[in-house]
C-alpha positions as CSV (number, residue, x, y, z in Angstrom):
1,M,0.0,0.0,0.0
2,A,1.3,3.5,-0.8
3,S,2.2,5.7,2.0
4,P,0.1,8.9,2.7
5,I,3.0,11.0,1.7
6,S,3.3,9.3,-1.7
7,R,-0.5,9.8,-2.3
8,T,-0.1,13.4,-1.4
9,R,2.8,13.9,-3.8
10,F,0.9,12.0,-6.6
11,G,-2.2,14.2,-6.1
12,A,-0.1,17.3,-6.2
13,A,1.6,16.2,-9.4
14,V,-1.8,15.5,-11.1
15,A,-3.2,18.9,-10.1
16,G,0.0,20.6,-11.3
17,A,-0.2,18.8,-14.6
18,F,-3.9,19.7,-15.0
19,L,-3.2,23.4,-14.3
20,G,-0.3,23.4,-16.6
21,G,-2.5,21.9,-19.4
22,L,-5.0,24.6,-18.9
23,L,-2.4,27.3,-19.2
24,V,-1.0,25.7,-22.4
25,A,-4.5,25.3,-23.9
26,S,-5.4,28.8,-23.1
27,A,-2.2,30.1,-24.7
28,L,-2.9,28.2,-27.8
29,D,-6.6,29.4,-27.8
30,W,-8.0,25.8,-27.7
31,T,-10.4,26.3,-24.8
32,H,-13.1,28.3,-26.7
33,I,-14.1,25.6,-29.1
34,G,-15.3,23.0,-26.5
35,F,-19.0,22.2,-26.6
36,A,-19.1,22.1,-22.8
37,Q,-17.9,25.6,-22.4
38,Q,-21.1,27.4,-23.2
39,G,-21.5,29.6,-20.2
40,T,-24.6,31.4,-19.1
41,T,-23.3,34.8,-20.3
42,G,-22.2,33.6,-23.8
43,S,-19.3,35.0,-25.7
44,K,-19.3,37.9,-28.2
45,P,-18.5,37.3,-31.8
46,P,-15.2,38.7,-33.0
47,A,-15.3,42.3,-34.1
48,Q,-14.3,41.3,-37.6
49,E,-17.3,39.0,-37.9
50,V,-19.7,41.7,-36.8
51,K,-18.1,44.1,-39.3
52,S,-18.5,41.6,-42.2
53,L,-22.1,41.0,-41.4
54,A,-22.8,44.7,-41.1
55,D,-21.0,45.2,-44.5
56,A,-23.2,42.6,-46.1
57,S,-26.3,44.1,-44.7
58,N,-25.2,47.6,-45.7
59,A,-24.5,46.3,-49.2
60,F,-28.1,45.1,-49.6
61,V,-29.4,48.4,-48.3
62,A,-27.2,50.3,-50.8
63,I,-28.2,48.2,-53.7
64,S,-31.9,48.5,-52.8
65,E,-31.6,52.3,-52.5
66,H,-29.7,52.6,-55.7
67,V,-31.9,50.4,-57.9
68,T,-35.5,50.8,-56.5
69,P,-36.0,54.3,-57.9
70,S,-35.6,52.9,-61.4
71,V,-38.2,50.2,-60.8
72,V,-41.8,50.9,-61.8
73,S,-45.2,49.5,-61.1
74,I,-47.2,48.7,-64.2
75,Q,-51.0,48.6,-64.2
76,V,-52.6,47.2,-67.3
77,E,-56.2,47.5,-68.5
78,S,-57.7,45.7,-71.5
79,Q,-61.2,45.2,-72.7
80,R,-63.0,42.0,-73.6
81,R,-66.5,41.0,-74.6
82,P,-68.5,38.8,-72.2
83,P,-69.2,35.2,-73.4
84,S,-72.5,34.6,-75.2
85,R,-75.2,34.0,-72.6
86,G,-76.9,30.6,-72.3
87,R,-75.1,29.0,-75.2
88,N,-72.4,26.4,-75.5
89,V,-70.6,28.3,-78.3
90,P,-67.8,26.6,-80.3
91,P,-64.5,28.5,-80.1
92,G,-64.3,31.2,-82.7
93,L,-68.1,31.6,-83.2
94,D,-68.8,34.0,-80.3
95,D,-69.2,37.0,-82.6
96,F,-71.7,35.2,-84.8
97,F,-73.9,34.0,-82.0
98,R,-73.7,37.2,-80.0
99,Q,-75.8,39.1,-82.6
100,F,-78.8,37.0,-81.4
101,D,-78.4,38.0,-77.8
102,N,-80.8,40.6,-76.4
103,G,-79.6,43.7,-74.7
104,P,-76.6,45.9,-75.0
105,Q,-73.2,44.3,-75.2
106,R,-71.0,45.6,-72.4
107,Q,-67.2,45.5,-72.6
108,E,-65.7,43.8,-69.5
109,P,-62.4,45.5,-68.3
110,I,-59.6,43.2,-67.3
111,E,-57.0,44.6,-64.9
112,A,-53.5,43.2,-64.3
113,S,-50.3,44.4,-62.8
114,G,-46.6,43.8,-63.1
115,S,-43.2,45.4,-62.8
116,G,-40.6,47.0,-65.0
117,F,-37.4,49.1,-64.8
118,I,-36.3,52.3,-66.6
119,V,-33.3,51.9,-68.9
120,S,-33.0,55.4,-70.3
121,K,-33.5,58.9,-68.9
122,D,-36.1,59.7,-71.5
123,G,-38.4,56.9,-70.4
124,Y,-37.8,53.6,-72.1
125,I,-38.8,50.7,-69.8
126,L,-38.0,47.0,-70.0
127,T,-40.7,44.5,-68.9
128,N,-42.3,41.2,-69.8
129,N,-44.4,40.6,-72.9
130,H,-47.0,38.8,-70.9
131,V,-47.4,41.8,-68.7
132,V,-48.5,44.2,-71.5
133,A,-49.6,41.9,-74.2
134,D,-53.1,42.9,-75.6
135,A,-53.2,45.9,-73.3
136,D,-55.5,48.8,-74.1
137,R,-54.1,51.1,-71.5
138,V,-50.8,50.9,-69.6
139,T,-50.1,53.0,-66.5
140,V,-46.7,53.3,-64.9
141,K,-46.1,54.4,-61.3
142,L,-42.7,55.5,-60.0
143,T,-41.5,55.2,-56.4
144,D,-41.9,59.0,-55.9
145,G,-45.6,58.6,-56.6
146,R,-45.6,60.0,-60.2
147,E,-47.9,58.3,-62.7
148,F,-47.5,58.2,-66.5
149,T,-49.5,56.7,-69.3
150,A,-47.2,54.5,-71.3
151,K,-47.2,53.2,-74.9
152,V,-46.0,49.8,-76.0
153,V,-43.0,50.3,-78.3
154,G,-42.8,46.6,-79.1
155,N,-42.9,43.1,-77.8
156,D,-41.5,39.6,-78.5
157,P,-43.4,36.5,-77.4
158,T,-40.5,34.2,-78.1
159,T,-38.4,35.8,-75.4
160,D,-41.2,37.3,-73.3
161,V,-39.6,40.7,-73.5
162,A,-41.4,44.0,-74.1
163,V,-40.4,47.6,-74.3
164,I,-42.8,50.4,-73.2
165,K,-42.2,54.2,-73.2
166,I,-43.2,57.1,-70.9
167,D,-42.6,60.8,-71.6
168,G,-40.1,62.1,-69.1
169,T,-36.7,63.6,-68.7
170,N,-33.8,62.9,-66.4
171,L,-35.6,59.8,-65.0
172,P,-33.7,57.4,-62.7
173,T,-32.2,54.4,-64.6
174,A,-31.0,51.0,-63.8
175,T,-27.5,49.8,-64.7
176,L,-27.5,46.8,-67.0
177,G,-24.8,44.2,-66.3
178,D,-23.6,41.0,-68.0
179,D,-25.3,37.8,-67.0
180,N,-22.5,35.8,-68.6
181,T,-20.3,36.7,-65.7
182,A,-22.9,35.7,-63.1
183,R,-22.0,32.6,-61.1
184,V,-24.2,30.0,-59.4
185,G,-24.3,30.7,-55.7
186,E,-23.8,34.5,-55.9
187,W,-26.2,36.8,-54.1
188,V,-29.0,38.5,-56.1
189,L,-31.9,40.8,-55.3
190,A,-35.4,40.7,-56.9
191,I,-37.2,44.0,-56.9
192,G,-40.8,44.4,-58.0
193,N,-44.5,44.7,-57.0
194,P,-45.6,41.2,-55.9
195,L,-49.2,40.6,-54.8
196,G,-49.9,44.4,-54.8
197,L,-47.0,45.1,-52.5
198,D,-45.3,47.9,-54.4
199,F,-41.5,48.1,-54.6
200,T,-40.7,45.0,-52.6
201,V,-37.1,43.7,-52.3
202,T,-36.2,40.0,-51.8
203,A,-32.8,38.4,-51.6
204,G,-31.5,35.0,-52.7
205,I,-28.8,33.4,-54.8
206,V,-28.4,32.4,-58.4
207,S,-29.6,28.7,-58.1
208,A,-28.7,27.7,-61.7
209,K,-28.0,29.1,-65.2
210,G,-29.1,27.9,-68.6
211,R,-32.3,26.5,-67.2
212,A,-34.9,25.3,-69.7
213,V,-38.6,25.8,-68.6
214,R,-40.8,23.6,-70.7
215,G,-44.1,25.0,-71.9
216,L,-43.4,28.6,-70.7
217,L,-43.0,30.2,-74.2
218,P,-45.1,28.5,-76.9
219,S,-42.7,28.8,-79.8
220,A,-40.2,26.6,-81.6
221,Y,-37.7,29.5,-81.2
222,A,-38.4,30.2,-77.5
223,I,-35.4,30.7,-75.2
224,S,-34.2,27.9,-72.9
225,D,-31.5,29.5,-70.8
226,F,-33.2,31.2,-67.9
227,I,-31.4,32.3,-64.8
228,Q,-32.9,30.3,-61.8
229,T,-33.0,32.0,-58.4
230,D,-34.4,31.3,-55.0
231,A,-35.1,35.0,-54.3
232,A,-38.8,35.2,-53.6
233,I,-40.8,36.0,-56.8
234,N,-44.6,36.1,-56.9
235,P,-47.3,37.3,-59.2
236,G,-46.6,41.0,-59.8
237,N,-42.8,40.5,-59.9
238,S,-43.0,39.8,-63.6
239,G,-40.9,42.3,-65.5
240,G,-38.9,43.5,-62.5
241,P,-35.1,43.4,-62.3
242,L,-32.9,40.6,-60.9
243,V,-29.8,42.5,-59.5
244,N,-26.4,41.3,-58.7
245,S,-24.2,42.4,-55.7
246,R,-22.8,45.3,-57.7
247,G,-26.3,46.8,-58.3
248,E,-26.4,45.7,-61.9
249,V,-29.4,44.1,-63.6
250,I,-28.6,40.6,-64.8
251,G,-32.1,39.4,-65.6
252,I,-35.8,40.2,-66.0
253,N,-37.9,38.2,-63.5
254,S,-40.4,36.3,-65.6
255,A,-41.8,33.1,-64.1
256,I,-42.0,30.8,-61.1
257,A,-42.0,27.1,-60.6
258,S,-45.0,26.4,-58.5
259,T,-48.0,24.1,-58.2
260,T,-50.0,26.8,-56.4
261,G,-49.2,29.9,-58.5
262,Y,-47.2,31.4,-55.6
263,Y,-43.5,31.3,-54.6
264,S,-42.3,27.8,-53.9
265,G,-38.5,28.4,-53.9
266,Y,-37.7,28.7,-57.5
267,G,-38.0,31.6,-59.9
268,F,-36.7,32.3,-63.4
269,A,-35.3,35.4,-65.1
270,I,-34.6,36.2,-68.7
271,P,-30.8,36.9,-69.2
272,I,-30.3,40.6,-69.6
273,T,-27.9,40.3,-72.5
274,L,-30.7,38.6,-74.4
275,A,-33.3,41.2,-73.2
276,K,-31.0,44.1,-74.2
277,G,-30.6,42.7,-77.8
278,V,-34.4,42.3,-78.1
279,M,-34.9,45.9,-76.7
280,D,-32.4,47.4,-79.2
281,D,-34.2,45.7,-82.1
282,L,-37.6,46.7,-80.9
283,I,-36.6,50.3,-80.5
284,K,-34.7,50.5,-83.8
285,F,-36.7,48.3,-86.1
286,G,-40.0,47.7,-84.4
287,H,-39.4,43.9,-84.5
288,V,-36.8,41.4,-83.4
289,R,-34.2,40.3,-86.0
290,R,-33.5,36.7,-85.1
291,A,-30.8,34.6,-86.7
292,A,-31.2,30.9,-87.1
293,L,-29.2,27.8,-88.3
294,G,-32.4,26.3,-89.6
295,V,-32.1,23.1,-87.6
296,S,-34.2,21.3,-84.9
297,I,-32.0,20.4,-82.0
298,Q,-31.9,18.4,-78.7
299,D,-29.5,18.1,-75.8
300,V,-27.2,15.1,-76.0
301,N,-27.8,12.3,-73.4
302,A,-25.5,9.5,-72.3
303,E,-26.8,7.1,-75.0
304,D,-26.4,9.7,-77.7
305,A,-22.8,10.3,-76.6
306,R,-21.9,6.6,-76.7
307,A,-23.6,6.1,-80.1
308,A,-22.0,9.2,-81.6
309,G,-18.5,8.4,-80.3
310,L,-18.3,11.5,-78.1
311,Q,-15.6,11.9,-75.4
312,A,-18.1,13.6,-73.0
313,I,-21.9,13.9,-72.6
314,A,-22.1,17.3,-74.1
315,G,-23.2,18.8,-77.4
316,V,-26.4,19.4,-79.4
317,K,-27.9,16.7,-81.5
318,V,-29.3,17.7,-84.9
319,G,-32.7,16.2,-85.4
320,G,-33.8,17.8,-88.7
321,F,-34.1,21.0,-90.6
322,S,-36.6,23.8,-91.0
323,G,-37.0,23.0,-94.7
324,D,-35.2,22.2,-97.9
325,D,-33.7,25.7,-97.9
326,S,-32.2,25.3,-94.4
327,P,-28.7,26.9,-94.5
328,S,-27.3,24.1,-92.3
329,R,-28.7,21.5,-94.7
330,K,-27.2,23.3,-97.7
331,A,-23.8,23.5,-95.8
332,G,-23.7,19.7,-95.4
333,I,-24.8,19.1,-91.8
334,E,-26.9,16.0,-91.5
335,P,-29.4,14.6,-88.9
336,G,-27.5,12.8,-86.2
337,D,-24.6,15.2,-86.3
338,V,-23.7,16.5,-82.9
339,I,-22.8,20.2,-82.8
340,V,-19.9,20.8,-80.4
341,S,-18.7,24.3,-81.3
342,L,-19.6,27.6,-83.0
343,D,-16.8,29.8,-84.2
344,G,-14.5,28.0,-81.8
345,H,-16.7,28.4,-78.7
346,P,-17.6,25.1,-77.1
347,V,-21.3,24.1,-77.3
348,D,-22.3,21.8,-74.4
349,R,-26.1,22.1,-74.6
350,V,-29.0,23.7,-76.5
351,S,-29.1,26.9,-74.4
352,T,-25.4,27.6,-75.1
353,L,-25.9,27.2,-78.9
354,Q,-28.9,29.5,-78.8
355,R,-27.0,32.1,-76.9
356,L,-24.1,32.0,-79.4
357,V,-26.5,32.2,-82.4
358,R,-28.4,35.1,-80.8
359,A,-25.2,37.1,-80.6
360,K,-25.1,37.0,-84.4
361,G,-27.2,38.7,-87.0
362,P,-29.0,37.3,-90.1
363,G,-26.6,37.1,-93.0
364,E,-23.5,36.4,-90.9
365,T,-21.5,33.2,-91.6
366,V,-20.5,31.0,-88.7
367,S,-18.2,28.0,-88.4
368,I,-20.0,25.0,-87.0
369,G,-18.0,22.1,-85.6
370,V,-19.7,18.7,-85.4
371,V,-19.0,15.1,-84.5
372,R,-20.4,12.6,-87.0
373,F,-20.2,9.2,-85.3
374,G,-16.6,9.7,-84.2
375,A,-15.5,11.8,-87.2
376,K,-14.9,15.6,-86.6
377,K,-16.1,17.9,-89.3
378,S,-16.6,21.6,-89.8
379,F,-19.1,23.6,-91.9
380,D,-19.6,27.2,-92.7
381,V,-23.2,28.2,-92.3
382,K,-24.8,31.5,-93.4
383,L,-27.4,32.4,-90.8
384,V,-30.9,33.3,-92.0
385,A,-33.6,35.5,-90.5
386,I,-36.3,33.7,-88.6
387,Q,-39.8,34.4,-89.9
388,D,-42.9,34.2,-87.8
389,D,-43.9,30.7,-86.8
390,D,-46.0,29.0,-89.4
391,Q,-49.5,28.2,-88.5
392,V,-50.5,24.6,-89.3
393,A,-54.1,24.3,-90.5
394,G,-56.2,21.2,-90.3
395,N,-53.6,19.1,-88.4
396,S,-55.5,16.0,-87.3
397,R,-54.4,14.4,-84.1
398,E,-56.9,11.6,-84.1
399,R,-55.2,8.2,-83.8
400,S,-55.6,5.9,-86.8
401,S,-54.7,2.3,-86.3
402,P,-52.5,0.9,-89.1
403,T,-54.2,-1.8,-91.2
404,A,-51.0,-3.3,-92.7
405,E,-49.5,-6.4,-91.2
406,P,-47.2,-5.3,-88.3
407,V,-43.7,-6.7,-87.7
408,S,-42.1,-7.0,-84.2
409,Y,-38.4,-6.5,-83.4
410,D,-37.3,-7.9,-80.1
411,K,-33.9,-6.3,-80.4
412,L,-35.6,-2.8,-80.0
413,G,-38.8,-3.9,-78.3
414,I,-41.0,-2.3,-81.0
415,T,-43.6,-3.3,-83.5
416,V,-43.8,-1.4,-86.8
417,A,-45.9,-1.4,-90.0
418,P,-46.1,0.6,-93.2
419,V,-47.8,4.0,-92.9
420,P,-51.5,3.4,-93.7
421,T,-53.1,5.7,-96.3
422,E,-55.7,7.0,-93.9
423,L,-53.1,8.1,-91.4
424,A,-51.0,9.7,-94.1
425,Q,-54.0,11.7,-95.4
426,A,-55.3,12.7,-92.0
427,S,-51.8,13.9,-90.9
428,R,-51.0,15.4,-94.3
429,L,-47.7,13.6,-94.4
430,G,-45.1,14.4,-97.1
431,D,-43.9,11.7,-99.4
432,Q,-40.7,11.1,-97.4
433,F,-42.7,10.3,-94.3
434,R,-45.4,8.3,-96.0
435,R,-42.7,5.9,-97.2
436,G,-41.5,5.2,-93.6
437,V,-42.7,2.7,-91.0
438,V,-45.0,3.8,-88.2
439,V,-44.4,2.5,-84.6
440,T,-47.5,0.6,-83.6
441,D,-46.5,-0.9,-80.3
442,I,-43.7,-0.5,-77.8
443,N,-42.6,-3.0,-75.2
444,T,-42.3,-1.3,-71.8
445,Q,-39.4,-3.5,-71.0
446,G,-37.5,-2.8,-74.2
447,P,-34.8,-0.3,-75.0
448,A,-37.0,1.9,-77.1
449,Y,-39.5,2.6,-74.3
450,K,-39.8,6.3,-73.6
451,K,-37.7,7.0,-76.7
452,L,-40.3,6.3,-79.4
453,I,-44.1,7.0,-79.3
454,E,-46.5,4.4,-80.6
455,E,-48.8,5.5,-83.4
456,R,-47.2,9.0,-83.5
457,D,-43.6,8.3,-84.5
458,I,-42.6,7.2,-88.0
459,I,-39.1,5.8,-88.6
460,V,-37.9,7.3,-91.9
461,E,-34.1,6.7,-92.0
462,I,-31.3,4.7,-90.5
463,I,-28.5,7.1,-89.8
464,N,-26.0,4.7,-88.2
465,P,-24.5,2.1,-88.6
466,S,-23.5,3.4,-92.0
467,P,-24.4,3.6,-94.8
468,R,-27.3,5.9,-94.3
469,R,-30.4,4.6,-95.9
470,P,-34.1,5.3,-95.9
471,V,-36.5,2.9,-94.2
472,T,-39.2,2.3,-96.7
473,S,-40.6,-0.9,-95.3
474,P,-40.2,-3.2,-92.3
475,A,-37.9,-5.3,-94.4
476,E,-35.4,-2.4,-94.6
477,L,-35.4,-2.1,-90.8
478,D,-35.1,-5.9,-90.4
479,K,-32.1,-5.9,-92.8
480,A,-30.3,-3.3,-90.7
481,L,-31.0,-4.9,-87.3
482,G,-30.1,-8.4,-88.5
483,A,-26.4,-7.6,-88.7
484,M,-26.3,-5.8,-85.3
485,K,-25.0,-7.4,-82.0
486,K,-26.3,-6.9,-78.5
487,G,-25.0,-3.7,-77.0
488,Q,-24.5,-1.9,-80.3
489,Y,-26.5,1.3,-81.0
490,V,-28.8,1.9,-84.0
491,T,-29.5,5.6,-84.7
492,V,-32.6,6.4,-86.6
493,L,-34.4,9.6,-87.9
494,V,-37.9,9.8,-86.6
495,Y,-40.8,12.0,-87.7
496,N,-43.4,12.8,-85.1
497,I,-46.9,13.4,-86.4
498,D,-48.0,15.7,-83.6
499,S,-45.0,18.1,-83.6
500,Q,-44.6,17.7,-87.4
501,A,-40.8,17.6,-86.9
502,T,-38.0,15.1,-87.1
503,R,-35.6,14.1,-84.4
504,V,-32.8,11.6,-83.9
505,E,-32.9,8.7,-81.5
506,S,-30.2,6.2,-80.6
507,V,-31.4,2.9,-79.2
508,Q,-29.2,0.2,-77.8
509,V,-29.9,-3.3,-79.3
510,Q,-30.7,-5.9,-76.7
């Protein structure tokens, strides 16, 4: 047993070591990070942290005070006739049946509101097309309470951009920035008039760039590279500015992703470089001069990349052309080619290609780099001006069951048949598509499931494996598939009856 003196000496040594450890830890500033050291009084944050938070807060204040005077509230009024009373009137025949209604016909005013921002001291204002479309009267209110009657200078449905004008001098203006330099994760402010709450400021970050929003703009030439933000955007914000941390406008707030119609965490803004180009054209020419390659395009997916021999899953797949006079077709580009560059700039997706083309004007020649199933090629394409979207008359979408004997292909999990005459006539198919084979059934366990659409897709050409050849009968498709092994890809040109456009699909043989 240890003596009392030994125990005393040992205890003193332990106590000394503990105190020494505390002194060392304190000197090295280790003691403040322990979870068990949260006292009742707490500790103050370092002065530099307080200063940085104050700086960030003051930055938001400064940006708001700088930009808000240039933001306007837009009130829109339009007139519409009431529907015919007591009748189930077919669309388009309201005017005919209305003459039989008794009593005076009263116009019903429709009121709506939105936002905008002043871009010139003499009163030009950027906003959304959907804010002022079909407006009979547009009233603009400034933060200082002044109100003006505005006129619509021009609007472009394909970009949802509009320009209006008020008569004024030395008006406060917003500074336009460059959305190309915006980075995902950086702070932004949205300023506008949501839900009738004039000149509201909300903060968030850039959540994504180059975001496609399906169905938002009903046009084949609609933009697909919105800026996505989590800054709160609600009805009434449309047309207002999305502002970066330097107080520069990088986008026009345009839409929200929501099942309720109100803010759910994601909003979308039109890139300001696009909006500025549209604005300049509307002011100078009264319409937008849009350049086009004359191709229908899709983003490349993993199977496309493997089938085309790409090193990365990036690029834009050519699905077809706008017509026989398409400049890309004349230059030598073919369906199935993957566009990977324009004038030396990499093209990773559809929105990138659209942005590069929009920076050009009709009549300019661009160099298009493509990959054609492993082979790199380059073509000089003279851009053409886009005309208004063609209106398709009498397009029947009724399903018509093929009457010819169908043929099944287990390698793709599809059944095809010659295009029946009744389907060709009802859908007004051109000769090239009448000679193809229509997909009549798709095995949900097969490789073509979700790639092809039964009774709406017509296979018109085998693009790869080479040589390219038309598919004029099930026998042509059978001949091509017979020589293919499991795991290989067959790439076909497909015409869709509903969209009246071609696309390219690569399907792995099983």
